[in-house]
C-alpha positions as a Markdown table, in Angstrom:
| # | Residue | x | y | z |
|---|---|---|---|---|
| 1 | Unk | 128.0 | 142.2 | 65.4 |
| 2 | Unk | 127.2 | 138.6 | 66.2 |
| 3 | Unk | 130.3 | 138.3 | 68.2 |
| 4 | Unk | 129.4 | 141.4 | 70.2 |
| 5 | Unk | 125.9 | 140.0 | 70.8 |
| 6 | Unk | 127.4 | 136.7 | 72.1 |
| 7 | Unk | 129.7 | 138.7 | 74.4 |
| 8 | Unk | 126.7 | 140.7 | 75.7 |
| 9 | Unk | 124.6 | 137.6 | 76.3 |
| 10 | Unk | 127.5 | 135.8 | 78.0 |
| 11 | Unk | 128.0 | 138.8 | 80.3 |
| 12 | Unk | 124.3 | 138.9 | 81.1 |
| 13 | Unk | 124.2 | 135.2 | 81.9 |
| 14 | Unk | 127.2 | 135.6 | 84.2 |
| 15 | Unk | 125.6 | 138.6 | 85.9 |
| 16 | Unk | 122.4 | 136.6 | 86.5 |
| 17 | Unk | 124.4 | 133.6 | 87.8 |
| 18 | Unk | 126.4 | 135.8 | 90.1 |
| 19 | Unk | 123.3 | 137.5 | 91.5 |
| 20 | Unk | 121.5 | 134.1 | 91.9 |
| 21 | Unk | 124.5 | 132.8 | 93.9 |
| 22 | Unk | 124.4 | 136.0 | 96.0 |
| 23 | Unk | 120.6 | 135.8 | 96.5 |
| 24 | Unk | 120.5 | 132.2 | 97.5 |
| 25 | Unk | 123.6 | 132.3 | 99.7 |
| 26 | Unk | 121.6 | 134.2 | 102.3 |
| 27 | Unk | 119.1 | 132.6 | 104.7 |
| 28 | Unk | 115.5 | 132.8 | 103.8 |
| 29 | Unk | 114.6 | 133.7 | 107.4 |
| 30 | Unk | 116.1 | 134.4 | 110.8 |
| 31 | Unk | 116.8 | 131.7 | 113.4 |
| 32 | Unk | 115.8 | 133.0 | 116.8 |
| 33 | Unk | 118.3 | 131.0 | 118.8 |
| 34 | Unk | 121.2 | 132.2 | 116.7 |
| 35 | Unk | 120.2 | 135.8 | 117.6 |
| 36 | Unk | 118.7 | 135.4 | 121.0 |
| 37 | Unk | 121.5 | 137.3 | 122.8 |
| 38 | Unk | 120.7 | 140.5 | 120.9 |
| 39 | Unk | 116.9 | 140.3 | 121.2 |
| 40 | Unk | 115.6 | 142.7 | 124.0 |
| 41 | Unk | 113.4 | 140.8 | 126.5 |
| 42 | Unk | 114.3 | 137.5 | 124.9 |
| 43 | Unk | 113.3 | 135.7 | 128.1 |
| 44 | Unk | 109.7 | 136.8 | 127.3 |
| 45 | Unk | 109.7 | 135.4 | 123.8 |
| 46 | Unk | 107.3 | 132.7 | 122.8 |
| 47 | Unk | 106.2 | 131.1 | 119.5 |
| 48 | Unk | 102.8 | 129.9 | 118.3 |
| 49 | Unk | 101.5 | 128.3 | 115.2 |
| 50 | Unk | 98.7 | 130.5 | 113.9 |
| 51 | Unk | 96.9 | 129.9 | 110.6 |
| 52 | Unk | 100.0 | 128.1 | 109.3 |
| 53 | Unk | 102.3 | 130.9 | 110.4 |
| 54 | Unk | 104.9 | 130.5 | 113.1 |
| 55 | Unk | 104.3 | 133.7 | 115.1 |
| 56 | Unk | 106.9 | 135.2 | 117.4 |
| 57 | Unk | 105.5 | 137.2 | 120.3 |
| 58 | Unk | 106.6 | 138.4 | 123.7 |
| 59 | Unk | 104.4 | 138.1 | 126.8 |
| 60 | Unk | 104.8 | 139.5 | 130.3 |
| 61 | Unk | 102.7 | 140.7 | 133.2 |
| 62 | Unk | 99.2 | 140.1 | 134.4 |
| 63 | Unk | 96.0 | 142.1 | 134.4 |
| 64 | Unk | 93.9 | 143.5 | 131.5 |
| 65 | Unk | 95.5 | 142.5 | 128.1 |
| 66 | Unk | 97.5 | 145.0 | 126.1 |
| 67 | Unk | 98.5 | 144.0 | 122.5 |
| 68 | Unk | 101.4 | 145.8 | 121.0 |
| 69 | Unk | 101.7 | 145.9 | 117.1 |
| 70 | Unk | 104.7 | 147.3 | 115.4 |
| 71 | Unk | 105.0 | 149.2 | 112.2 |
| 72 | Unk | 106.4 | 148.4 | 108.7 |
| 73 | Unk | 109.9 | 146.9 | 108.6 |
| 74 | Unk | 109.9 | 146.8 | 112.4 |
| 75 | Unk | 109.4 | 144.2 | 115.1 |
| 76 | Unk | 108.8 | 143.7 | 118.8 |
| 77 | Unk | 112.1 | 145.7 | 119.2 |
| 78 | Unk | 110.2 | 149.0 | 118.9 |
| 79 | Unk | 108.5 | 148.4 | 122.3 |
| 80 | Unk | 111.7 | 147.4 | 124.2 |
| 81 | Unk | 111.8 | 150.6 | 126.2 |
| 82 | Unk | 108.1 | 150.5 | 127.3 |
| 83 | Unk | 107.6 | 146.8 | 127.6 |
| 84 | Unk | 108.4 | 146.4 | 131.3 |
| 85 | Unk | 106.6 | 149.5 | 132.4 |
| 86 | Unk | 103.4 | 148.5 | 130.6 |
| 87 | Unk | 103.8 | 144.9 | 131.9 |
| 88 | Unk | 103.8 | 146.2 | 135.5 |
| 89 | Unk | 100.0 | 146.9 | 135.0 |
| 90 | Unk | 99.0 | 144.7 | 132.1 |
| 91 | Unk | 99.3 | 141.3 | 130.5 |
| 92 | Unk | 101.3 | 142.6 | 127.6 |
| 93 | Unk | 101.5 | 140.7 | 124.2 |
| 94 | Unk | 104.0 | 142.2 | 121.8 |
| 95 | Unk | 103.6 | 140.6 | 118.4 |
| 96 | Unk | 105.9 | 140.3 | 115.3 |
| 97 | Unk | 103.4 | 140.5 | 112.4 |
| 98 | Unk | 103.6 | 138.1 | 109.6 |
| 99 | Unk | 106.7 | 138.8 | 107.5 |
| 100 | Unk | 108.5 | 140.7 | 110.2 |
| 101 | Unk | 111.0 | 140.1 | 113.0 |
| 102 | Unk | 111.1 | 136.4 | 113.9 |
| 103 | Unk | 107.7 | 135.5 | 112.6 |
| 104 | Unk | 107.7 | 133.4 | 109.5 |
| 105 | Unk | 107.6 | 135.1 | 106.1 |
| 106 | Unk | 105.5 | 132.9 | 103.7 |
| 107 | Unk | 106.0 | 133.9 | 100.0 |
| 108 | Unk | 102.3 | 133.3 | 99.4 |
| 109 | Unk | 99.4 | 134.8 | 101.4 |
| 110 | Unk | 97.7 | 137.9 | 102.4 |
| 111 | Unk | 99.8 | 140.7 | 103.9 |
| 112 | Unk | 97.0 | 143.4 | 104.0 |
| 113 | Unk | 96.2 | 145.1 | 107.3 |
| 114 | Unk | 93.0 | 143.1 | 107.7 |
| 115 | Unk | 94.8 | 139.7 | 107.3 |
| 116 | Unk | 97.4 | 140.8 | 109.8 |
| 117 | Unk | 94.6 | 141.8 | 112.2 |
| 118 | Unk | 92.9 | 138.4 | 111.8 |
| 119 | Unk | 96.3 | 136.7 | 112.6 |
| 120 | Unk | 96.6 | 138.7 | 115.8 |
| 121 | Unk | 93.0 | 137.9 | 116.9 |
| 122 | Unk | 93.6 | 134.2 | 116.2 |
| 123 | Unk | 96.8 | 134.4 | 118.4 |
| 124 | Unk | 94.6 | 135.9 | 121.1 |
| 125 | Unk | 92.3 | 132.9 | 120.7 |
| 126 | Unk | 95.2 | 130.6 | 121.5 |
| 127 | Unk | 96.2 | 132.7 | 124.5 |
| 128 | Unk | 92.5 | 132.7 | 125.7 |
| 129 | Unk | 92.3 | 136.5 | 125.7 |
| 130 | Unk | 88.8 | 137.5 | 124.9 |
| 131 | Unk | 89.3 | 141.3 | 124.8 |
| 132 | Unk | 92.3 | 143.6 | 124.8 |
| 133 | Unk | 93.4 | 147.2 | 124.2 |
| 134 | Unk | 95.3 | 147.3 | 120.9 |
| 135 | Unk | 98.4 | 149.6 | 120.7 |
| 136 | Unk | 99.5 | 150.0 | 117.1 |
| 137 | Unk | 102.5 | 152.0 | 115.7 |
| 138 | Unk | 102.3 | 153.2 | 112.1 |
| 139 | Unk | 101.3 | 150.2 | 110.0 |
| 140 | Unk | 100.4 | 148.5 | 113.3 |
| 141 | Unk | 97.9 | 151.3 | 113.9 |
| 142 | Unk | 96.2 | 150.4 | 110.6 |
| 143 | Unk | 96.2 | 146.7 | 111.7 |
| 144 | Unk | 94.6 | 147.7 | 115.0 |
| 145 | Unk | 91.9 | 149.7 | 113.2 |
| 146 | Unk | 91.2 | 146.7 | 111.0 |
| 147 | Unk | 90.8 | 144.6 | 114.2 |
| 148 | Unk | 88.4 | 147.2 | 115.7 |
| 149 | Unk | 86.3 | 147.2 | 112.5 |
| 150 | Unk | 86.3 | 143.4 | 111.8 |
| 151 | Unk | 86.5 | 142.0 | 115.3 |
| 152 | Unk | 84.9 | 144.8 | 117.5 |
| 153 | Unk | 84.1 | 142.5 | 120.3 |
| 154 | Unk | 87.8 | 141.7 | 120.8 |
| 155 | Unk | 89.0 | 145.4 | 121.0 |
| 156 | Unk | 88.3 | 147.2 | 124.2 |
| 157 | Unk | 90.2 | 150.4 | 123.2 |
| 158 | Unk | 92.9 | 151.7 | 120.9 |
| 159 | Unk | 96.1 | 153.5 | 121.2 |
| 160 | Unk | 97.1 | 154.6 | 117.7 |
| 161 | Unk | 100.7 | 155.9 | 117.4 |
| 162 | Unk | 101.4 | 157.9 | 114.3 |
| 163 | Unk | 99.0 | 155.5 | 112.7 |
| 164 | Unk | 98.5 | 154.4 | 109.1 |
| 165 | Unk | 94.9 | 155.0 | 108.3 |
| 166 | Unk | 94.4 | 156.6 | 104.9 |
| 167 | Unk | 95.2 | 155.5 | 101.3 |
| 168 | Unk | 96.6 | 158.9 | 100.5 |
| 169 | Unk | 98.8 | 159.8 | 103.5 |
| 170 | Unk | 100.8 | 162.9 | 103.7 |
| 171 | Unk | 104.5 | 162.8 | 104.4 |
| 172 | Unk | 107.6 | 161.1 | 102.9 |
| 173 | Unk | 108.1 | 157.4 | 102.1 |
| 174 | Unk | 110.8 | 155.6 | 104.0 |
| 175 | Unk | 111.2 | 153.2 | 101.0 |
| 176 | Unk | 113.6 | 154.3 | 98.3 |
| 177 | Unk | 111.9 | 154.8 | 94.9 |
| 178 | Unk | 113.8 | 151.9 | 93.3 |
| 179 | Unk | 112.0 | 149.5 | 95.7 |
| 180 | Unk | 108.9 | 149.9 | 93.5 |
| 181 | Unk | 110.6 | 149.2 | 90.2 |
| 182 | Unk | 109.6 | 145.9 | 88.7 |
| 183 | Unk | 112.2 | 143.1 | 88.7 |
| 184 | Unk | 115.2 | 145.4 | 88.9 |
| 185 | Unk | 114.0 | 146.9 | 92.1 |
| 186 | Unk | 114.4 | 143.6 | 93.9 |
| 187 | Unk | 118.0 | 143.3 | 92.6 |
| 188 | Unk | 119.0 | 146.9 | 93.6 |
| 189 | Unk | 117.3 | 146.5 | 97.0 |
| 190 | Unk | 119.0 | 143.3 | 97.7 |
| 191 | Unk | 122.4 | 144.8 | 96.9 |
| 192 | Unk | 121.7 | 148.0 | 98.8 |
| 193 | Unk | 120.7 | 146.1 | 101.9 |
| 194 | Unk | 124.0 | 144.3 | 102.1 |
| 195 | Unk | 124.9 | 147.3 | 104.2 |
| 196 | Unk | 122.8 | 149.1 | 106.8 |
| 197 | Unk | 123.0 | 152.6 | 105.1 |
| 198 | Unk | 119.4 | 152.5 | 103.7 |
| 199 | Unk | 118.1 | 151.5 | 107.1 |
| 200 | Unk | 120.1 | 154.2 | 108.9 |
| 201 | Unk | 118.7 | 156.9 | 106.6 |
| 202 | Unk | 115.1 | 155.6 | 107.1 |
| 203 | Unk | 115.5 | 155.8 | 110.9 |
| 204 | Unk | 117.0 | 159.3 | 110.7 |
| 205 | Unk | 113.8 | 160.3 | 108.9 |
| 206 | Unk | 111.7 | 158.6 | 111.6 |
| 207 | Unk | 113.4 | 160.3 | 114.5 |
| 208 | Unk | 113.4 | 164.0 | 115.3 |
| 209 | Unk | 116.5 | 163.5 | 117.5 |
| 210 | Unk | 119.2 | 161.9 | 115.2 |
| 211 | Unk | 121.3 | 161.1 | 118.2 |
| 212 | Unk | 118.9 | 158.3 | 119.0 |
| 213 | Unk | 119.7 | 156.5 | 115.7 |
| 214 | Unk | 122.4 | 154.4 | 117.3 |
| 215 | Unk | 124.4 | 151.6 | 115.7 |
| 216 | Unk | 122.5 | 149.1 | 118.0 |
| 217 | Unk | 119.1 | 150.4 | 116.8 |
| 218 | Unk | 120.2 | 150.4 | 113.1 |
| 219 | Unk | 121.5 | 146.8 | 113.5 |
| 220 | Unk | 118.2 | 145.6 | 115.1 |
| 221 | Unk | 116.1 | 147.1 | 112.2 |
| 222 | Unk | 118.5 | 145.9 | 109.6 |
| 223 | Unk | 118.8 | 142.3 | 110.7 |
| 224 | Unk | 115.5 | 140.9 | 109.3 |
| 225 | Unk | 116.1 | 142.8 | 106.0 |
| 226 | Unk | 119.3 | 140.8 | 105.4 |
| 227 | Unk | 117.2 | 137.7 | 104.7 |
| 228 | Unk | 115.5 | 136.8 | 101.5 |
| 229 | Unk | 112.1 | 136.4 | 103.2 |
| 230 | Unk | 112.4 | 139.7 | 105.0 |
| 231 | Unk | 113.0 | 141.6 | 101.8 |
| 232 | Unk | 110.2 | 139.8 | 100.0 |
| 233 | Unk | 107.7 | 140.6 | 102.8 |
| 234 | Unk | 108.8 | 144.2 | 102.9 |
| 235 | Unk | 107.9 | 144.5 | 99.2 |
| 236 | Unk | 104.4 | 143.0 | 99.8 |
| 237 | Unk | 103.4 | 145.7 | 102.4 |
| 238 | Unk | 104.9 | 148.7 | 100.8 |
| 239 | Unk | 101.7 | 149.7 | 99.1 |
| 240 | Unk | 99.3 | 151.9 | 101.2 |
| 241 | Unk | 96.3 | 150.8 | 99.1 |
| 242 | Unk | 95.8 | 148.0 | 101.7 |
| 243 | Unk | 94.3 | 150.7 | 103.9 |
| 244 | Unk | 91.5 | 151.6 | 101.4 |
| 245 | Unk | 88.7 | 149.5 | 103.1 |
| 246 | Unk | 89.8 | 150.5 | 106.6 |
| 247 | Unk | 89.7 | 154.2 | 105.6 |
| 248 | Unk | 86.1 | 153.8 | 104.3 |
| 249 | Unk | 85.0 | 152.2 | 107.6 |
| 250 | Unk | 86.6 | 154.5 | 110.1 |
| 251 | Unk | 83.2 | 155.7 | 111.3 |
| 252 | Unk | 82.5 | 152.1 | 112.5 |
| 253 | Unk | 85.3 | 152.4 | 115.0 |
| 254 | Unk | 83.5 | 153.4 | 118.2 |
| 255 | Unk | 86.0 | 152.1 | 120.8 |
| 256 | Unk | 87.7 | 154.7 | 123.0 |
| 257 | Unk | 90.8 | 155.8 | 121.2 |
| 258 | Unk | 94.0 | 157.6 | 122.2 |
| 259 | Unk | 95.9 | 159.1 | 119.3 |
| 260 | Unk | 99.6 | 159.7 | 120.0 |
| 261 | Unk | 101.5 | 161.7 | 117.4 |
| 262 | Unk | 104.9 | 163.2 | 117.0 |
| 263 | Unk | 104.7 | 166.8 | 116.1 |
| 264 | Unk | 107.8 | 166.5 | 113.9 |
| 265 | Unk | 106.7 | 163.3 | 112.2 |
| 266 | Unk | 107.9 | 163.4 | 108.5 |
| 267 | Unk | 106.6 | 160.0 | 107.6 |
| 268 | Unk | 102.9 | 160.5 | 108.5 |
| 269 | Unk | 102.4 | 164.2 | 109.1 |
| 270 | Unk | 100.5 | 165.6 | 112.1 |
| 271 | Unk | 97.8 | 166.7 | 109.7 |
| 272 | Unk | 97.0 | 163.0 | 109.2 |
| 273 | Unk | 96.7 | 162.7 | 113.0 |
| 274 | Unk | 94.2 | 165.6 | 113.1 |
| 275 | Unk | 92.3 | 164.1 | 110.1 |
| 276 | Unk | 92.1 | 160.7 | 111.9 |
| 277 | Unk | 90.9 | 162.3 | 115.1 |
| 278 | Unk | 88.0 | 164.0 | 113.2 |
| 279 | Unk | 87.2 | 160.6 | 111.6 |
| 280 | Unk | 86.9 | 158.7 | 114.9 |
| 281 | Unk | 83.9 | 159.6 | 117.0 |
| 282 | Unk | 85.4 | 158.6 | 120.3 |
| 283 | Unk | 89.0 | 159.7 | 120.1 |
| 284 | Unk | 91.5 | 162.1 | 121.7 |
| 285 | Unk | 94.8 | 163.4 | 120.2 |
| 286 | Unk | 98.0 | 163.8 | 122.2 |
| 287 | Unk | 100.8 | 165.6 | 120.4 |
| 288 | Unk | 104.4 | 165.0 | 121.4 |
| 289 | Unk | 106.5 | 168.1 | 120.6 |
| 290 | Unk | 110.0 | 167.6 | 119.4 |
| 291 | Unk | 109.2 | 164.0 | 118.5 |
| 292 | Unk | 109.2 | 162.1 | 115.2 |
| 293 | Unk | 107.4 | 159.0 | 113.9 |
| 294 | Unk | 108.2 | 156.6 | 116.8 |
| 295 | Unk | 107.2 | 158.2 | 120.1 |
| 296 | Unk | 107.5 | 154.8 | 122.0 |
| 297 | Unk | 111.2 | 154.9 | 121.1 |
| 298 | Unk | 112.0 | 158.6 | 121.1 |
| 299 | Unk | 110.0 | 159.5 | 124.3 |
| 300 | Unk | 109.3 | 156.1 | 126.0 |
| 301 | Unk | 108.6 | 157.5 | 129.5 |
| 302 | Unk | 105.9 | 159.9 | 128.3 |
| 303 | Unk | 104.5 | 157.3 | 126.0 |
| 304 | Unk | 104.2 | 154.7 | 128.7 |
| 305 | Unk | 102.7 | 157.2 | 131.1 |
| 306 | Unk | 100.0 | 158.4 | 128.7 |
| 307 | Unk | 99.2 | 154.9 | 127.6 |
| 308 | Unk | 98.7 | 153.8 | 131.2 |
| 309 | Unk | 96.6 | 156.8 | 132.1 |
| 310 | Unk | 94.4 | 156.0 | 129.2 |
| 311 | Unk | 94.0 | 152.3 | 130.1 |
| 312 | Unk | 93.4 | 153.2 | 133.7 |
| 313 | Unk | 90.5 | 155.5 | 132.7 |
| 314 | Unk | 89.1 | 152.6 | 130.6 |
| 315 | Unk | 89.2 | 150.2 | 133.5 |
| 316 | Unk | 87.5 | 152.8 | 135.8 |
| 317 | Unk | 84.7 | 153.3 | 133.3 |
| 318 | Unk | 84.2 | 149.5 | 133.0 |
| 319 | Unk | 83.7 | 149.0 | 136.7 |
| 320 | Unk | 80.1 | 148.6 | 137.8 |
């Protein structure tokens, strides 16, 4: 019996050592220059030190400011097909939130929507942008709502795209159940993400048209999740409870708001979009038929057109 126990302990120690070697053999974060060639609009990429975080953002155009905020496990990549069109009329700032893309991923700190909103506002301080329209996709919509609640003077309008907003959302989780398991969840996740299969399945759930889940798109979403920091950050923001305070204060959001929602969204169902519209006193809902969770990627031309129509109306109303 003692011999068997020693064998089991030895195997456990070897397994732990092997996993530690595997875990620490990977980089903690991404190096932008190493991957520059595969970053859409890399010529527009900039970096700024904000509240101790090295923030990656892309900037282009002139005119009224438009801030683009991506969703969970995403990056500035999600705006690649609308970036130039929006920048033809606006000064566009597309931000990688803390923990995502090429922005740093501190293993301590606040990853809640309100903290992410404060980080974006402080970036705008550095860029000397006093007021902007915030465009937020999924989790980025929740961050945009937090900015409108906590920094109302900085938000001139909102475009919320299949937006996080409630602590009890409808729809399916993109994260596998094992991601939530204590300790062992991190091990299984790290091993699962050595290939892009989990990411591919998540994107298939996010798109109505599976043909748009290309190898290039999968690779772009998978890349940050191959790092230790990317996986750690993903675990910090998986819990929707960070929307609790935002949900309670939705009636404080008075800025003009355009809601864009994919009718076939399986992640955040259209009923959440209608629920959000009824919670915001100055909002309008536009439903994209035959579209999933990411209208800016699945229907970029219509997305850009409706966003620009909305911002044009805002500009016309603001003129004396």
